C-alpha positions as CSV (number, residue, x, y, z in Angstrom):
1,M,0.1,0.0,0.0
2,P,1.4,3.3,-1.0
3,Q,2.4,5.8,1.8
4,P,0.8,9.2,2.0
5,S,3.0,12.0,0.5
6,G,3.8,15.2,2.4
7,P,4.3,15.6,5.9
8,S,2.0,13.7,8.3
9,S,-0.3,15.5,10.8
10,L,1.6,13.4,13.5
11,D,4.7,15.5,13.0
12,A,3.2,18.8,12.1
13,P,3.0,20.2,15.9
14,A,6.6,19.6,16.2
15,R,7.4,21.7,13.3
16,L,5.1,24.5,14.4
17,M,6.9,27.6,15.1
18,L,5.4,31.1,16.6
19,R,7.1,33.8,14.7
20,N,6.7,37.8,14.2
21,P,4.6,38.9,11.5
22,L,6.7,39.4,8.3
23,L,6.4,41.9,5.3
24,T,5.6,38.7,3.1
25,D,2.6,37.5,5.4
26,E,0.1,39.9,4.1
27,E,-1.8,37.5,1.4
28,Q,-1.9,34.8,3.9
29,V,-3.3,37.0,6.5
30,L,-6.1,38.5,4.4
31,A,-7.0,34.8,3.5
32,A,-7.2,34.0,7.2
33,Q,-9.1,37.1,7.9
34,S,-11.7,36.0,5.2
35,E,-11.8,32.5,6.5
36,L,-12.3,33.3,10.0
37,A,-14.8,36.4,9.4
38,K,-17.5,33.6,8.6
39,D,-17.2,32.7,12.5
40,G,-17.2,36.6,13.4
41,F,-13.4,36.4,14.3
42,N,-10.7,38.9,13.4
43,F,-7.7,36.9,12.8
44,A,-5.2,40.1,12.8
45,L,-7.2,42.3,15.0
46,S,-6.5,45.8,13.6
47,Y,-5.8,44.7,10.2
48,P,-7.2,45.6,7.5
49,D,-7.9,49.0,9.0
50,H,-4.3,49.9,8.1
51,T,-1.9,49.3,5.4
52,W,0.2,46.1,5.8
53,E,3.2,48.4,6.6
54,Q,1.0,50.4,9.1
55,Y,-0.2,47.1,10.7
56,L,3.4,45.7,11.3
57,D,4.3,49.1,12.9
58,K,1.4,48.8,15.1
59,V,2.4,45.1,16.0
60,E,5.6,46.6,17.1
61,R,4.2,49.5,18.9
62,D,1.6,47.4,20.9
63,R,4.6,45.1,22.0
64,A,6.4,48.1,23.4
65,G,3.4,49.7,25.0
66,V,3.6,52.7,22.8
67,D,0.7,54.7,21.7
68,L,-2.1,52.3,23.2
69,S,-5.5,53.0,22.6
70,P,-7.7,53.4,25.9
71,G,-8.2,50.0,27.6
72,R,-5.3,48.3,25.7
73,V,-2.3,46.7,27.0
74,P,1.1,45.8,25.7
75,A,0.6,42.5,23.7
76,T,2.6,40.5,21.3
77,M,1.1,39.3,18.1
78,L,2.7,35.9,16.7
79,F,1.9,33.9,13.7
80,A,1.9,30.0,13.9
81,A,3.8,28.8,10.8
82,V,4.5,25.4,9.7
83,G,7.3,26.0,6.9
84,N,6.1,29.1,5.1
85,Q,2.2,28.3,5.8
86,I,0.6,30.6,8.5
87,V,-1.9,28.1,10.3
88,G,-2.7,30.3,13.0
89,R,-2.0,32.9,15.4
90,V,-1.3,33.8,19.4
91,H,-1.8,37.0,20.7
92,I,-0.3,37.6,24.2
93,R,-1.4,40.3,26.6
94,H,1.6,41.4,28.8
95,E,-1.1,42.5,31.6
96,L,-4.6,42.4,32.4
97,T,-7.2,45.1,32.7
98,P,-10.2,44.3,34.7
99,A,-12.1,43.8,31.6
100,L,-9.4,41.3,30.2
101,L,-9.3,39.5,34.0
102,E,-12.9,38.8,33.5
103,E,-13.1,37.7,29.6
104,G,-10.1,37.5,27.2
105,G,-7.1,36.7,29.6
106,H,-3.5,36.8,28.7
107,I,-3.5,34.5,25.7
108,G,-5.6,34.4,22.8
109,Y,-5.1,31.8,20.0
110,C,-6.9,30.6,16.7
111,V,-6.1,28.0,14.1
112,R,-7.5,28.6,10.5
113,P,-10.4,26.3,9.7
114,G,-8.4,24.2,7.3
115,N,-5.7,23.5,9.7
116,R,-7.7,22.4,12.6
117,R,-7.7,19.0,14.3
118,R,-3.9,18.6,13.9
119,G,-2.6,19.3,17.2
120,Y,-1.7,23.1,16.3
121,A,-3.8,24.9,19.0
122,T,-2.2,22.8,21.7
123,E,1.4,23.5,20.4
124,M,0.5,27.1,19.8
125,L,-0.8,27.7,23.4
126,R,2.2,25.7,24.6
127,Q,4.7,27.8,22.7
128,G,2.5,30.9,23.6
129,L,2.7,30.0,27.4
130,E,6.4,29.9,26.9
131,A,6.7,33.2,25.5
132,A,4.3,34.6,28.3
133,R,6.9,33.2,30.8
134,N,9.6,35.0,29.0
135,L,7.6,38.2,29.5
136,G,7.6,37.7,33.1
137,I,4.1,36.3,33.5
138,V,3.8,33.9,36.2
139,R,0.4,32.8,36.2
140,A,-1.5,33.0,32.9
141,L,-5.2,33.4,32.4
142,V,-6.7,31.6,29.3
143,T,-10.6,31.8,28.4
144,C,-12.8,30.2,26.0
145,D,-16.4,29.9,25.2
146,D,-18.1,27.2,27.6
147,D,-19.2,25.2,24.7
148,N,-15.9,25.2,22.7
149,S,-14.7,21.5,23.5
150,G,-11.7,22.0,21.2
151,S,-10.3,25.0,23.2
152,I,-11.3,23.3,26.5
153,G,-9.1,20.3,25.7
154,T,-6.2,22.4,24.4
155,I,-6.3,24.6,27.7
156,E,-6.4,21.6,29.7
157,R,-3.8,19.7,28.1
158,C,-1.5,22.8,28.6
159,G,-2.2,22.6,32.4
160,G,-5.2,24.9,32.6
161,V,-7.0,24.7,35.9
162,L,-10.8,25.6,35.6
163,E,-11.6,28.4,37.9
164,G,-15.1,28.7,36.8
165,A,-17.3,30.2,34.0
166,V,-18.5,33.9,33.8
167,T,-21.1,35.4,31.6
168,V,-20.6,39.0,30.3
169,E,-23.6,40.6,28.9
170,G,-23.9,40.1,25.1
171,S,-21.5,37.2,25.1
172,A,-21.6,33.4,25.7
173,P,-20.5,32.1,28.9
174,K,-16.8,31.9,29.1
175,R,-14.5,29.3,31.0
176,R,-11.7,30.8,32.9
177,Y,-8.5,28.7,33.4
178,W,-5.3,29.6,35.2
179,I,-2.0,28.2,34.1
180,D,0.9,28.4,36.4
181,L,4.1,29.3,34.5
182,N,6.5,28.7,37.3
């Protein structure tokens, strides 16, 4: 029986790397925006409200905490790539506001629909937690919709301890997990 060609999904998480957005990423980010817009999810947050170059500059300013909009905190945007393919993204908030403490947490992540169920989310969160640790975060809050079994499993595989669930007016109930980074 012939073997499947190309990389197997079993080794894909091991090859996944979180990296900074690149000048050459625009086309893939636009595709991801389009794919995830169907779910009401904004892949790259403030893009395409800016040119790509302005977006990359904003990502760097957000990381440094420069010229933040009211209610925003310093944050690191990283793209998850397997080879040259962007499969998802991780957004790490360096600190929490009262609103982020209730819903949102330190780390948000998403996987493009065509790349789901391959172990990418778990590896993205694992690497995102390491990046958060390197930022000096000692206990990370990660939240997800109460009915999102995929994210629940991902967070629990990465050591998430359920604190409980909250309902913020106008949104679905959110599970709140804490992960010790010591």
